[in-house]
TIRO-2110 file (N, C-alpha, C; in Angstrom, 1 decimal):
// TIRO-2110
55.7, -27.5, -32.4, N, 1, A
55.5, -26.9, -31.1, CA, 1, A
54.0, -26.8, -30.9, C, 1, A
53.5, -27.3, -29.8, N, 2, A
52.1, -27.3, -29.6, CA, 2, A
51.6, -25.9, -29.0, C, 2, A
50.3, -25.7, -29.2, N, 3, A
49.8, -24.4, -28.7, CA, 3, A
50.0, -24.3, -27.2, C, 3, A
49.9, -25.4, -26.4, N, 4, A
50.0, -25.3, -25.0, CA, 4, A
51.3, -24.8, -24.5, C, 4, A
52.4, -24.9, -25.4, N, 5, A
53.7, -24.4, -24.9, CA, 5, A
53.9, -22.9, -25.4, C, 5, A
53.0, -22.3, -26.1, N, 6, A
53.2, -20.9, -26.4, CA, 6, A
52.9, -20.0, -25.3, C, 6, A
53.3, -18.8, -25.4, N, 7, A
52.9, -17.8, -24.3, CA, 7, A
51.4, -17.7, -24.4, C, 7, A
50.9, -17.3, -23.2, N, 8, A
49.5, -17.3, -23.1, CA, 8, A
48.8, -16.4, -24.1, C, 8, A
49.4, -15.2, -24.4, N, 9, A
48.8, -14.3, -25.3, CA, 9, A
48.8, -14.8, -26.7, C, 9, A
49.5, -15.9, -27.0, N, 10, A
49.6, -16.4, -28.3, CA, 10, A
48.7, -17.6, -28.5, C, 10, A
48.1, -18.1, -27.4, N, 11, A
47.2, -19.2, -27.6, CA, 11, A
45.9, -18.7, -28.1, C, 11, A
45.4, -19.1, -29.2, N, 12, A
44.2, -18.6, -29.9, CA, 12, A
42.9, -18.7, -29.0, C, 12, A
42.7, -19.9, -28.4, N, 13, A
41.4, -19.9, -27.6, CA, 13, A
41.5, -19.0, -26.4, C, 13, A
42.7, -19.0, -25.6, N, 14, A
42.8, -18.1, -24.5, CA, 14, A
42.7, -16.6, -24.9, C, 14, A
43.3, -16.3, -26.0, N, 15, A
43.2, -15.0, -26.5, CA, 15, A
41.7, -14.6, -26.9, C, 15, A
41.1, -15.5, -27.4, N, 16, A
39.7, -15.3, -27.8, CA, 16, A
38.9, -14.9, -26.5, C, 16, A
39.1, -15.6, -25.4, N, 17, A
38.4, -15.5, -24.2, CA, 17, A
38.9, -14.1, -23.5, C, 17, A
40.1, -13.9, -23.5, N, 18, A
40.7, -12.7, -22.9, CA, 18, A
40.4, -11.4, -23.6, C, 18, A
40.5, -11.4, -24.9, N, 19, A
40.5, -10.2, -25.7, CA, 19, A
39.3, -10.0, -26.7, C, 19, A
38.7, -11.2, -26.8, N, 20, A
37.5, -11.1, -27.8, CA, 20, A
37.9, -11.6, -29.2, C, 20, A
36.8, -12.0, -29.9, N, 21, A
37.1, -12.5, -31.3, CA, 21, A
37.8, -11.6, -32.3, C, 21, A
37.6, -10.3, -32.1, N, 22, A
38.1, -9.2, -33.0, CA, 22, A
39.7, -9.1, -32.8, C, 22, A
40.2, -9.6, -31.7, N, 23, A
41.6, -9.5, -31.5, CA, 23, A
42.5, -10.5, -32.2, C, 23, A
41.7, -11.6, -32.7, N, 24, A
42.4, -12.7, -33.3, CA, 24, A
42.7, -12.4, -34.8, C, 24, A
44.0, -12.9, -35.3, N, 25, A
44.3, -12.7, -36.7, CA, 25, A
43.7, -13.9, -37.4, C, 25, A
43.6, -13.8, -38.7, N, 26, A
43.0, -14.8, -39.5, CA, 26, A
43.6, -16.2, -39.2, C, 26, A
45.0, -16.2, -39.0, N, 27, A
45.6, -17.4, -38.9, CA, 27, A
45.2, -18.0, -37.5, C, 27, A
45.0, -17.2, -36.5, N, 28, A
44.5, -17.7, -35.2, CA, 28, A
43.1, -18.2, -35.2, C, 28, A
42.3, -17.6, -36.0, N, 29, A
40.9, -18.2, -36.2, CA, 29, A
41.0, -19.5, -36.8, C, 29, A
41.8, -19.6, -37.9, N, 30, A
42.0, -20.8, -38.6, CA, 30, A
42.5, -21.9, -37.6, C, 30, A
43.5, -21.6, -36.8, N, 31, A
44.1, -22.5, -35.8, CA, 31, A
43.1, -23.0, -34.9, C, 31, A
42.1, -22.2, -34.4, N, 32, A
41.1, -22.7, -33.5, CA, 32, A
40.2, -23.7, -34.3, C, 32, A
39.9, -23.5, -35.5, N, 33, A
39.1, -24.5, -36.3, CA, 33, A
39.9, -25.8, -36.4, C, 33, A
41.1, -25.7, -36.7, N, 34, A
42.0, -26.9, -36.9, CA, 34, A
42.2, -27.7, -35.5, C, 34, A
42.5, -27.0, -34.5, N, 35, A
42.7, -27.5, -33.2, CA, 35, A
44.2, -27.8, -32.9, C, 35, A
44.9, -28.2, -33.9, N, 36, A
46.3, -28.4, -33.7, CA, 36, A
47.1, -28.4, -35.0, C, 36, A
48.4, -28.4, -34.8, N, 37, A
49.2, -28.2, -36.0, CA, 37, A
49.9, -29.6, -36.4, C, 37, A
51.2, -29.5, -36.7, N, 38, A
51.9, -30.8, -37.0, CA, 38, A
53.2, -30.7, -36.1, C, 38, A
54.1, -31.6, -36.4, N, 39, A
55.3, -31.7, -35.6, CA, 39, A
56.2, -30.4, -35.8, C, 39, A
56.2, -29.9, -36.9, N, 40, A
57.1, -28.8, -37.2, CA, 40, A
56.3, -27.3, -37.0, C, 40, A
55.1, -27.4, -37.0, N, 41, A
54.4, -26.1, -37.0, CA, 41, A
53.2, -26.1, -35.9, C, 41, A
53.2, -25.0, -35.2, N, 42, A
51.9, -24.9, -34.3, CA, 42, A
50.7, -24.7, -35.2, C, 42, A
49.5, -24.8, -34.6, N, 43, A
48.3, -24.6, -35.3, CA, 43, A
48.3, -23.2, -36.0, C, 43, A
48.8, -22.2, -35.2, N, 44, A
48.7, -20.8, -35.7, CA, 44, A
49.8, -20.8, -37.0, C, 44, A
50.9, -21.3, -36.9, N, 45, A
51.9, -21.3, -38.0, CA, 45, A
51.4, -22.1, -39.2, C, 45, A
50.7, -23.2, -39.0, N, 46, A
50.0, -23.9, -40.1, CA, 46, A
48.9, -23.2, -40.7, C, 46, A
48.1, -22.5, -39.9, N, 47, A
47.1, -21.7, -40.5, CA, 47, A
47.6, -20.6, -41.2, C, 47, A
48.8, -20.0, -40.9, N, 48, A
49.4, -18.9, -41.6, CA, 48, A
49.9, -19.4, -43.0, C, 48, A
50.4, -20.6, -43.0, N, 49, A
50.9, -21.2, -44.3, CA, 49, A
49.7, -21.5, -45.2, C, 49, A
48.8, -22.0, -44.7, N, 50, A
47.5, -22.3, -45.6, CA, 50, A
46.9, -21.0, -46.1, C, 50, A
46.9, -20.0, -45.3, N, 51, A
46.3, -18.7, -45.8, CA, 51, A
47.2, -18.0, -46.7, C, 51, A
48.6, -18.2, -46.5, N, 52, A
49.5, -17.5, -47.5, CA, 52, A
49.3, -18.2, -48.9, C, 52, A
49.1, -19.4, -48.9, N, 53, A
49.0, -20.2, -50.2, CA, 53, A
47.8, -19.7, -51.0, C, 53, A
46.8, -19.0, -50.4, N, 54, A
45.6, -18.5, -51.1, CA, 54, A
45.6, -17.1, -51.1, C, 54, A
46.7, -16.4, -50.9, N, 55, A
46.8, -14.9, -50.9, CA, 55, A
46.1, -14.3, -49.7, C, 55, A
46.0, -15.0, -48.6, N, 56, A
45.4, -14.6, -47.3, CA, 56, A
43.9, -14.1, -47.6, C, 56, A
43.2, -14.9, -48.4, N, 57, A
41.9, -14.5, -48.9, CA, 57, A
40.9, -15.7, -48.5, C, 57, A
40.0, -15.4, -47.6, N, 58, A
39.0, -16.5, -47.2, CA, 58, A
38.1, -17.0, -48.4, C, 58, A
37.9, -16.1, -49.3, N, 59, A
37.1, -16.6, -50.5, CA, 59, A
37.9, -17.6, -51.3, C, 59, A
39.1, -17.3, -51.6, N, 60, A
40.0, -18.2, -52.2, CA, 60, A
40.2, -19.5, -51.4, C, 60, A
40.3, -19.4, -50.1, N, 61, A
40.4, -20.6, -49.3, CA, 61, A
39.2, -21.6, -49.5, C, 61, A
37.9, -20.9, -49.6, N, 62, A
36.8, -21.7, -49.7, CA, 62, A
36.6, -22.5, -51.0, C, 62, A
37.5, -22.0, -51.9, N, 63, A
37.5, -22.7, -53.3, CA, 63, A
38.3, -24.0, -53.3, C, 63, A
39.0, -24.2, -52.3, N, 64, A
39.9, -25.4, -52.3, CA, 64, A
39.0, -26.6, -52.0, C, 64, A
39.3, -27.7, -52.6, N, 65, A
38.7, -29.0, -52.3, CA, 65, A
39.3, -29.6, -51.1, C, 65, A
38.6, -30.6, -50.5, N, 66, A
39.1, -31.4, -49.4, CA, 66, A
40.5, -31.9, -49.7, C, 66, A
40.7, -32.4, -50.8, N, 67, A
41.9, -33.1, -51.3, CA, 67, A
43.1, -31.9, -51.4, C, 67, A
42.7, -30.8, -51.7, N, 68, A
43.7, -29.6, -51.7, CA, 68, A
44.2, -29.3, -50.3, C, 68, A
43.3, -29.2, -49.3, N, 69, A
43.6, -29.0, -48.0, CA, 69, A
44.4, -30.1, -47.4, C, 69, A
44.2, -31.3, -47.8, N, 70, A
44.9, -32.4, -47.2, CA, 70, A
46.3, -32.6, -47.7, C, 70, A
46.7, -31.8, -48.7, N, 71, A
48.1, -31.7, -49.1, CA, 71, A
49.0, -31.0, -48.1, C, 71, A
48.4, -30.3, -47.2, N, 72, A
49.2, -29.6, -46.1, CA, 72, A
49.5, -30.7, -45.1, C, 72, A
50.7, -30.7, -44.6, N, 73, A
51.2, -31.6, -43.6, CA, 73, A
50.4, -31.3, -42.2, C, 73, A
49.8, -32.2, -41.7, N, 74, A
49.0, -32.1, -40.5, CA, 74, A
47.5, -31.9, -40.7, C, 74, A
47.1, -31.8, -42.0, N, 75, A
45.7, -31.6, -42.4, CA, 75, A
45.2, -33.0, -42.8, C, 75, A
44.5, -33.7, -42.0, N, 76, A
43.8, -34.9, -42.5, CA, 76, A
42.4, -34.5, -42.9, C, 76, A
41.7, -35.7, -43.2, N, 77, A
40.3, -35.5, -43.7, CA, 77, A
39.4, -34.8, -42.8, C, 77, A
39.5, -35.1, -41.5, N, 78, A
38.7, -34.5, -40.4, CA, 78, A
38.9, -32.9, -40.3, C, 78, A
40.2, -32.6, -40.3, N, 79, A
40.4, -31.2, -40.2, CA, 79, A
40.1, -30.5, -41.5, C, 79, A
40.3, -31.1, -42.6, N, 80, A
39.9, -30.4, -43.9, CA, 80, A
38.4, -30.1, -44.0, C, 80, A
37.6, -31.2, -43.5, N, 81, A
36.2, -31.1, -43.4, CA, 81, A
35.8, -30.0, -42.5, C, 81, A
36.5, -29.8, -41.3, N, 82, A
36.2, -28.8, -40.3, CA, 82, A
36.4, -27.4, -40.9, C, 82, A
37.5, -27.3, -41.7, N, 83, A
37.8, -26.0, -42.3, CA, 83, A
36.6, -25.7, -43.4, C, 83, A
36.4, -26.6, -44.3, N, 84, A
35.3, -26.4, -45.2, CA, 84, A
34.0, -26.1, -44.7, C, 84, A
33.6, -26.9, -43.5, N, 85, A
32.4, -26.6, -42.8, CA, 85, A
32.3, -25.1, -42.3, C, 85, A
33.3, -24.7, -41.7, N, 86, A
33.4, -23.4, -41.1, CA, 86, A
33.2, -22.3, -42.2, C, 86, A
33.8, -22.5, -43.4, N, 87, A
33.7, -21.5, -44.5, CA, 87, A
32.3, -21.6, -45.1, C, 87, A
31.7, -22.7, -45.1, N, 88, A
30.3, -22.9, -45.6, CA, 88, A
29.3, -22.1, -44.7, C, 88, A
29.6, -22.3, -43.4, N, 89, A
28.7, -21.6, -42.5, CA, 89, A
28.9, -20.0, -42.7, C, 89, A
30.1, -19.6, -42.9, N, 90, A
30.4, -18.2, -43.1, CA, 90, A
29.6, -17.7, -44.5, C, 90, A
29.6, -18.5, -45.4, N, 91, A
28.9, -18.3, -46.7, CA, 91, A
27.4, -18.1, -46.5, C, 91, A
26.9, -19.1, -45.8, N, 92, A
25.4, -19.0, -45.6, CA, 92, A
25.1, -17.8, -44.7, C, 92, A
25.8, -17.5, -43.7, N, 93, A
25.5, -16.4, -42.9, CA, 93, A
25.6, -15.1, -43.7, C, 93, A
26.5, -15.0, -44.6, N, 94, A
26.6, -13.8, -45.5, CA, 94, A
25.4, -13.6, -46.4, C, 94, A
24.8, -14.8, -46.8, N, 95, A
23.7, -14.7, -47.7, CA, 95, A
22.3, -14.6, -47.0, C, 95, A
22.3, -14.5, -45.7, N, 96, A
21.1, -14.4, -45.0, CA, 96, A
20.9, -12.9, -44.4, C, 96, A
19.7, -12.4, -44.4, N, 97, A
19.4, -11.2, -43.8, CA, 97, A
19.4, -11.3, -42.3, C, 97, A
19.8, -10.2, -41.7, N, 98, A
19.8, -10.1, -40.2, CA, 98, A
18.3, -10.1, -39.8, C, 98, A
17.8, -11.0, -39.0, N, 99, A
16.4, -11.0, -38.6, CA, 99, A
16.1, -9.8, -37.7, C, 99, A
15.0, -9.2, -38.0, N, 100, A
14.6, -8.0, -37.3, CA, 100, A
14.0, -8.5, -35.9, C, 100, A
14.4, -7.9, -34.8, N, 101, A
13.9, -8.2, -33.4, CA, 101, A
12.5, -7.7, -33.3, C, 101, A
11.7, -8.6, -32.6, N, 102, A
10.3, -8.2, -32.4, CA, 102, A
10.2, -7.0, -31.4, C, 102, A
9.4, -6.0, -31.7, N, 103, A
9.2, -4.9, -30.9, CA, 103, A
7.9, -5.0, -30.1, C, 103, A
8.1, -4.7, -28.8, N, 104, A
6.9, -4.7, -28.0, CA, 104, A
6.4, -3.3, -27.7, C, 104, A
5.1, -3.1, -28.0, N, 105, A
4.5, -1.8, -27.7, CA, 105, A
3.3, -1.9, -27.0, C, 105, A
2.9, -3.1, -26.6, N, 106, A
1.6, -3.2, -25.7, CA, 106, A
1.8, -4.5, -25.0, C, 106, A
0.9, -4.5, -24.0, N, 107, A
0.8, -5.8, -23.1, CA, 107, A
0.4, -7.0, -24.0, C, 107, A
-0.5, -6.8, -24.9, N, 108, A
-1.0, -7.8, -25.7, CA, 108, A
0.2, -8.5, -26.5, C, 108, A
1.1, -7.6, -27.1, N, 109, A
2.2, -8.3, -27.8, CA, 109, A
3.1, -9.0, -26.9, C, 109, A
3.3, -8.6, -25.7, N, 110, A
4.1, -9.4, -24.7, CA, 110, A
3.3, -10.7, -24.4, C, 110, A
2.1, -10.6, -24.3, N, 111, A
1.3, -11.9, -24.0, CA, 111, A
1.4, -12.9, -25.1, C, 111, A
1.4, -12.4, -26.4, N, 112, A
1.4, -13.3, -27.5, CA, 112, A
2.9, -13.9, -27.5, C, 112, A
3.9, -13.3, -27.2, N, 113, A
5.3, -13.8, -27.1, CA, 113, A
5.4, -14.9, -26.1, C, 113, A
4.8, -14.8, -24.9, N, 114, A
4.9, -15.6, -23.8, CA, 114, A
3.8, -16.7, -23.7, C, 114, A
2.8, -16.5, -24.4, N, 115, A
1.7, -17.5, -24.3, CA, 115, A
2.0, -18.9, -24.6, C, 115, A
2.9, -19.2, -25.7, N, 116, A
3.2, -20.6, -26.1, CA, 116, A
4.0, -21.3, -24.9, C, 116, A
4.7, -20.5, -24.0, N, 117, A
5.4, -21.0, -22.9, CA, 117, A
4.8, -21.3, -21.6, C, 117, A
3.6, -20.5, -21.5, N, 118, A
3.0, -20.4, -20.1, CA, 118, A
1.6, -20.8, -20.0, C, 118, A
0.9, -21.0, -21.1, N, 119, A
-0.5, -21.2, -21.1, CA, 119, A
-1.0, -22.5, -20.6, C, 119, A
-0.2, -23.5, -20.8, N, 120, A
-0.8, -24.9, -20.5, CA, 120, A
0.0, -25.6, -19.4, C, 120, A
0.6, -24.9, -18.6, N, 121, A
1.4, -25.5, -17.4, CA, 121, A
0.7, -25.8, -16.3, C, 121, A
1.0, -26.9, -15.5, N, 122, A
0.3, -27.2, -14.2, CA, 122, A
0.9, -26.6, -13.0, C, 122, A
2.1, -26.1, -13.2, N, 123, A
2.8, -25.4, -12.1, CA, 123, A
3.2, -24.0, -12.6, C, 123, A
3.4, -23.2, -11.6, N, 124, A
3.9, -21.8, -11.9, CA, 124, A
5.3, -21.7, -12.4, C, 124, A
5.5, -20.8, -13.5, N, 125, A
6.9, -20.5, -13.9, CA, 125, A
6.9, -19.0, -14.0, C, 125, A
8.2, -18.5, -13.8, N, 126, A
8.5, -17.1, -13.9, CA, 126, A
9.4, -16.7, -15.1, C, 126, A
8.9, -16.0, -16.0, N, 127, A
9.6, -15.6, -17.2, CA, 127, A
9.9, -14.2, -17.3, C, 127, A
10.9, -13.8, -18.2, N, 128, A
11.2, -12.4, -18.4, CA, 128, A
11.6, -12.3, -19.9, C, 128, A
11.2, -11.0, -20.4, N, 129, A
11.5, -10.7, -21.7, CA, 129, A
12.4, -9.4, -21.5, C, 129, A
13.6, -9.4, -22.2, N, 130, A
14.6, -8.4, -22.1, CA, 130, A
14.5, -7.5, -23.4, C, 130, A
14.5, -6.1, -23.2, N, 131, A
14.2, -5.3, -24.3, CA, 131, A
15.4, -4.2, -24.4, C, 131, A
15.6, -3.8, -25.7, N, 132, A
16.6, -2.7, -25.8, CA, 132, A
15.9, -1.3, -25.7, C, 132, A
16.6, -0.4, -26.0, N, 133, A
16.0, 1.1, -25.8, CA, 133, A
14.9, 1.3, -26.8, C, 133, A
14.8, 0.5, -27.8, N, 134, A
13.7, 0.7, -28.8, CA, 134, A
12.6, -0.3, -28.5, C, 134, A
12.7, -1.0, -27.3, N, 135, A
11.6, -1.9, -26.9, CA, 135, A
11.7, -3.2, -27.9, C, 135, A
12.7, -3.5, -28.5, N, 136, A
12.8, -4.6, -29.2, CA, 136, A
13.5, -5.8, -28.4, C, 136, A
12.9, -7.0, -28.6, N, 137, A
13.3, -8.1, -27.7, CA, 137, A
14.8, -8.6, -28.1, C, 137, A
15.6, -8.5, -27.1, N, 138, A
17.1, -9.0, -27.2, CA, 138, A
17.2, -10.3, -26.4, C, 138, A
16.2, -10.8, -25.7, N, 139, A
16.3, -12.1, -25.1, CA, 139, A
15.0, -12.4, -24.3, C, 139, A
14.9, -13.6, -24.0, N, 140, A
13.7, -14.0, -23.1, CA, 140, A
14.1, -15.4, -22.6, C, 140, A
13.4, -15.7, -21.4, N, 141, A
13.8, -17.0, -20.9, CA, 141, A
13.0, -17.2, -19.5, C, 141, A
13.0, -18.5, -19.1, N, 142, A
12.5, -18.8, -17.7, CA, 142, A
13.4, -18.5, -16.7, C, 142, A
13.0, -18.0, -15.6, N, 143, A
13.9, -17.7, -14.4, CA, 143, A
13.6, -18.7, -13.3, C, 143, A
12.4, -19.3, -13.2, N, 144, A
12.2, -20.2, -12.1, CA, 144, A
10.9, -21.0, -12.4, C, 144, A
10.8, -22.1, -11.8, N, 145, A
9.5, -22.8, -11.8, CA, 145, A
9.3, -23.3, -10.3, C, 145, A
8.0, -23.3, -9.9, N, 146, A
7.7, -23.5, -8.5, CA, 146, A
6.7, -24.6, -8.4, C, 146, A
6.1, -24.6, -7.2, N, 147, A
5.0, -25.5, -7.0, CA, 147, A
3.7, -25.1, -7.6, C, 147, A
2.7, -25.9, -7.2, N, 148, A
1.3, -25.6, -7.8, CA, 148, A
0.7, -24.3, -7.4, C, 148, A
1.3, -23.7, -6.3, N, 149, A
0.8, -22.3, -5.8, CA, 149, A
1.7, -21.2, -6.1, C, 149, A
2.9, -21.4, -6.2, N, 150, A
3.8, -20.2, -6.2, CA, 150, A
5.0, -20.4, -7.0, C, 150, A
5.7, -19.4, -7.4, N, 151, A
6.9, -19.3, -8.1, CA, 151, A
7.9, -18.2, -7.6, C, 151, A
9.0, -18.6, -7.2, N, 152, A
10.0, -17.6, -6.6, CA, 152, A
11.0, -17.2, -7.6, C, 152, A
11.4, -16.0, -7.7, N, 153, A
12.3, -15.5, -8.6, CA, 153, A
13.4, -14.8, -7.8, C, 153, A
14.7, -15.0, -8.2, N, 154, A
15.8, -14.3, -7.6, CA, 154, A
16.1, -13.1, -8.5, C, 154, A
15.8, -11.9, -7.8, N, 155, A
15.9, -10.6, -8.5, CA, 155, A
17.4, -10.4, -9.0, C, 155, A
18.3, -10.9, -8.2, N, 156, A
19.7, -10.7, -8.7, CA, 156, A
20.0, -11.4, -10.0, C, 156, A
19.4, -12.6, -10.2, N, 157, A
19.6, -13.3, -11.4, CA, 157, A
18.9, -12.7, -12.6, C, 157, A
17.7, -12.1, -12.2, N, 158, A
16.9, -11.4, -13.2, CA, 158, A
17.7, -10.3, -13.8, C, 158, A
18.3, -9.4, -13.0, N, 159, A
19.1, -8.2, -13.5, CA, 159, A
20.4, -8.6, -14.0, C, 159, A
21.0, -9.7, -13.5, N, 160, A
22.3, -10.1, -14.1, CA, 160, A
22.1, -10.4, -15.6, C, 160, A
21.0, -11.3, -15.8, N, 161, A
20.7, -11.6, -17.2, CA, 161, A
20.4, -10.4, -18.1, C, 161, A
19.6, -9.4, -17.5, N, 162, A
19.4, -8.2, -18.2, CA, 162, A
20.6, -7.4, -18.5, C, 162, A
21.7, -7.4, -17.6, N, 163, A
22.9, -6.8, -18.0, CA, 163, A
23.5, -7.5, -19.1, C, 163, A
23.5, -8.9, -19.1, N, 164, A
24.3, -9.5, -20.1, CA, 164, A
23.7, -9.3, -21.6, C, 164, A
22.4, -9.1, -21.5, N, 165, A
21.7, -8.7, -22.8, CA, 165, A
21.8, -7.2, -23.2, C, 165, A
22.4, -6.4, -22.3, N, 166, A
22.5, -4.9, -22.4, CA, 166, A
21.0, -4.4, -22.5, C, 166, A
20.2, -4.9, -21.8, N, 167, A
18.7, -4.5, -21.8, CA, 167, A
18.5, -3.2, -21.0, C, 167, A
17.6, -2.4, -21.5, N, 168, A
17.2, -1.2, -20.9, CA, 168, A
15.8, -1.3, -20.2, C, 168, A
15.1, -2.3, -20.6, N, 169, A
13.8, -2.6, -20.1, CA, 169, A
13.5, -4.1, -19.9, C, 169, A
12.6, -4.4, -19.1, N, 170, A
12.1, -5.8, -18.9, CA, 170, A
10.6, -6.0, -18.8, C, 170, A
10.1, -7.0, -19.2, N, 171, A
8.8, -7.4, -19.0, CA, 171, A
8.9, -8.8, -18.2, C, 171, A
8.2, -8.8, -17.1, N, 172, A
8.2, -10.1, -16.4, CA, 172, A
6.8, -10.7, -16.5, C, 172, A
6.7, -12.0, -16.3, N, 173, A
5.5, -12.7, -16.4, CA, 173, A
5.5, -14.0, -15.6, C, 173, A
4.4, -14.4, -15.0, N, 174, A
4.1, -15.8, -14.5, CA, 174, A
2.8, -16.3, -14.8, C, 174, A
2.5, -17.5, -14.8, N, 175, A
1.2, -18.1, -15.0, CA, 175, A
0.5, -18.3, -13.7, C, 175, A
-0.8, -18.4, -13.8, N, 176, A
-1.6, -18.9, -12.7, CA, 176, A
-2.4, -20.1, -13.3, C, 176, A
-1.9, -21.4, -13.0, N, 177, A
-2.6, -22.6, -13.5, CA, 177, A
-4.1, -22.7, -13.1, C, 177, A
-4.5, -22.0, -12.0, N, 178, A
-5.8, -22.0, -11.6, CA, 178, A
-6.8, -21.3, -12.5, C, 178, A
-6.2, -20.4, -13.3, N, 179, A
-7.0, -19.5, -14.2, CA, 179, A
-7.4, -18.2, -13.4, C, 179, A
-7.2, -18.0, -12.3, N, 180, A
-7.5, -16.8, -11.5, CA, 180, A
-6.5, -15.8, -11.8, C, 180, A
-6.9, -14.6, -12.3, N, 181, A
-5.9, -13.6, -12.7, CA, 181, A
-5.7, -12.5, -11.7, C, 181, A
-6.3, -12.6, -10.6, N, 182, A
-6.1, -11.7, -9.5, CA, 182, A
-4.7, -11.8, -8.9, C, 182, A
-4.0, -10.6, -8.9, N, 183, A
-2.7, -10.7, -8.3, CA, 183, A
-2.6, -11.0, -6.7, C, 183, A
-1.8, -11.9, -6.3, N, 184, A
-1.7, -12.2, -5.0, CA, 184, A
-0.8, -11.2, -4.3, C, 184, A
-0.8, -11.2, -2.9, N, 185, A
0.0, -10.2, -2.3, CA, 185, A
1.5, -10.5, -2.5, C, 185, A
1.9, -11.7, -2.8, N, 186, A
3.3, -11.9, -3.2, CA, 186, A
3.6, -11.5, -4.6, C, 186, A
2.6, -11.5, -5.5, N, 187, A
2.8, -11.0, -6.8, CA, 187, A
3.1, -9.5, -6.8, C, 187, A
2.3, -8.8, -5.9, N, 188, A
2.4, -7.3, -5.8, CA, 188, A
3.8, -7.0, -5.0, C, 188, A
4.2, -7.8, -4.2, N, 189, A
5.4, -7.5, -3.5, CA, 189, A
6.6, -7.7, -4.4, C, 189, A
6.7, -8.8, -5.1, N, 190, A
7.9, -9.0, -6.0, CA, 190, A
7.9, -8.1, -7.1, C, 190, A
6.7, -7.6, -7.6, N, 191, A
6.7, -6.5, -8.6, CA, 191, A
7.3, -5.3, -8.1, C, 191, A
6.9, -4.9, -6.9, N, 192, A
7.4, -3.7, -6.3, CA, 192, A
8.9, -3.8, -6.1, C, 192, A
9.4, -4.9, -5.7, N, 193, A
10.9, -5.1, -5.4, CA, 193, A
11.6, -4.9, -6.7, C, 193, A
11.1, -5.6, -7.8, N, 194, A
11.8, -5.6, -9.1, CA, 194, A
11.7, -4.0, -9.7, C, 194, A
10.6, -3.4, -9.5, N, 195, A
10.6, -2.1, -10.1, CA, 195, A
11.5, -1.1, -9.4, C, 195, A
11.6, -1.3, -8.0, N, 196, A
12.5, -0.5, -7.4, CA, 196, A
14.0, -0.8, -7.6, C, 196, A
14.2, -2.0, -7.8, N, 197, A
15.6, -2.3, -8.2, CA, 197, A
16.0, -1.9, -9.5, C, 197, A
15.0, -1.9, -10.4, N, 198, A
15.2, -1.4, -11.7, CA, 198, A
15.5, 0.0, -11.8, C, 198, A
14.9, 0.7, -11.0, N, 199, A
15.2, 2.2, -11.0, CA, 199, A
16.6, 2.5, -10.6, C, 199, A
17.1, 1.8, -9.6, N, 200, A
18.5, 1.9, -9.2, CA, 200, A
19.5, 1.6, -10.3, C, 200, A
19.1, 0.5, -11.0, N, 201, A
20.0, 0.0, -12.0, CA, 201, A
19.8, 0.5, -13.4, C, 201, A
18.8, 1.4, -13.5, N, 202, A
18.4, 2.1, -14.8, CA, 202, A
17.9, 1.1, -15.9, C, 202, A
17.2, 0.0, -15.3, N, 203, A
16.6, -0.9, -16.2, CA, 203, A
15.1, -0.9, -15.8, C, 203, A
14.3, -0.4, -16.7, N, 204, A
12.9, -0.1, -16.3, CA, 204, A
12.0, -1.4, -16.4, C, 204, A
11.2, -1.6, -15.4, N, 205, A
10.2, -2.7, -15.4, CA, 205, A
9.0, -2.0, -16.1, C, 205, A
8.8, -2.6, -17.5, N, 206, A
7.7, -2.1, -18.3, CA, 206, A
6.4, -2.7, -18.0, C, 206, A
6.3, -4.0, -17.5, N, 207, A
5.1, -4.6, -17.3, CA, 207, A
5.3, -5.9, -16.6, C, 207, A
4.3, -6.4, -15.9, N, 208, A
4.2, -7.8, -15.3, CA, 208, A
2.9, -8.4, -15.8, C, 208, A
3.0, -9.5, -16.4, N, 209, A
1.8, -10.2, -16.8, CA, 209, A
1.5, -11.4, -15.9, C, 209, A
0.3, -11.6, -15.6, N, 210, A
-0.2, -12.9, -15.1, CA, 210, A
-1.0, -13.6, -16.2, C, 210, A
-0.6, -14.8, -16.6, N, 211, A
-1.0, -15.4, -17.8, CA, 211, A
-1.9, -16.7, -17.4, C, 211, A
-3.1, -16.9, -17.9, N, 212, A
-3.9, -18.0, -17.8, CA, 212, A
-4.0, -18.7, -19.1, C, 212, A
-4.8, -19.7, -19.3, N, 213, A
-4.7, -20.4, -20.5, CA, 213, A
-5.3, -19.6, -21.7, C, 213, A
-6.3, -18.8, -21.5, N, 214, A
-6.9, -18.0, -22.6, CA, 214, A
-7.0, -16.4, -22.4, C, 214, A
-6.2, -16.1, -21.3, N, 215, A
-6.4, -14.6, -20.9, CA, 215, A
-5.2, -14.2, -20.0, C, 215, A
-5.1, -12.9, -19.9, N, 216, A
-4.0, -12.4, -19.1, CA, 216, A
-4.4, -11.1, -18.4, C, 216, A
-3.6, -10.8, -17.3, N, 217, A
-3.7, -9.5, -16.6, CA, 217, A
-2.4, -8.8, -16.7, C, 217, A
-2.5, -7.4, -17.1, N, 218, A
-1.3, -6.7, -17.2, CA, 218, A
-1.3, -5.7, -16.1, C, 218, A
-0.1, -5.7, -15.3, N, 219, A
0.0, -4.7, -14.2, CA, 219, A
0.1, -3.2, -14.8, C, 219, A
0.7, -3.1, -15.9, N, 220, A
0.8, -1.8, -16.6, CA, 220, A
-0.6, -1.2, -16.9, C, 220, A
-1.4, -2.1, -17.6, N, 221, A
-2.7, -1.7, -18.0, CA, 221, A
-3.6, -1.4, -16.7, C, 221, A
-3.3, -2.1, -15.6, N, 222, A
-4.2, -1.9, -14.4, CA, 222, A
-3.5, -0.9, -13.5, C, 222, A
-2.6, -0.2, -14.0, N, 223, A
-1.9, 0.8, -13.0, CA, 223, A
-1.3, 0.3, -11.7, C, 223, A
-0.8, -1.0, -11.8, N, 224, A
-0.3, -1.6, -10.6, CA, 224, A
1.2, -1.6, -10.5, C, 224, A
1.9, -0.9, -11.4, N, 225, A
3.4, -0.9, -11.4, CA, 225, A
3.8, 0.2, -10.4, C, 225, A
END
């Protein structure tokens, strides 16, 4: 029986999307890795059989050789390698320390984070850094790129991404290819709009940087927020 004929709640991929990864059983996770079962068993049923053979223990499963996995009907070399690869990724992940997120406590630290992306461009780009409640970076990225004189940002997209990162603060930045760090009237207008929107959404605009090749201006430092 193929996965596509199962009730929607029993389809591992759909269940992953609807309920999240924590809702899946070990057999369902293994079924997603395998992709399909055999003529007699769905991928979930085959996954259950494989796990039962090793006492439902992922560590024991990781000890099996490719040839051992291929003894199960429906497991060819490609599926066996996929299973072994997923288990190896899990082993390497467990062996690594969780990297500490960079904490932003000054305009200079924001500048150092964004400098590699914005210092040598010939057109303007608009970027944002997304921060958690401890001012640690949870995400960053370009929002728009414009012509030689201007860059336009969609505030809705800015805060949509902030929500996706569960951010409580943002730092925005754009570059001035001319090297002139003086804020334009448009720079001041968009900063005000973002700050006001952030107050409503409880996401604080912490700073706006204008970046040139070897220098920057901070709206926060200049009391322009």
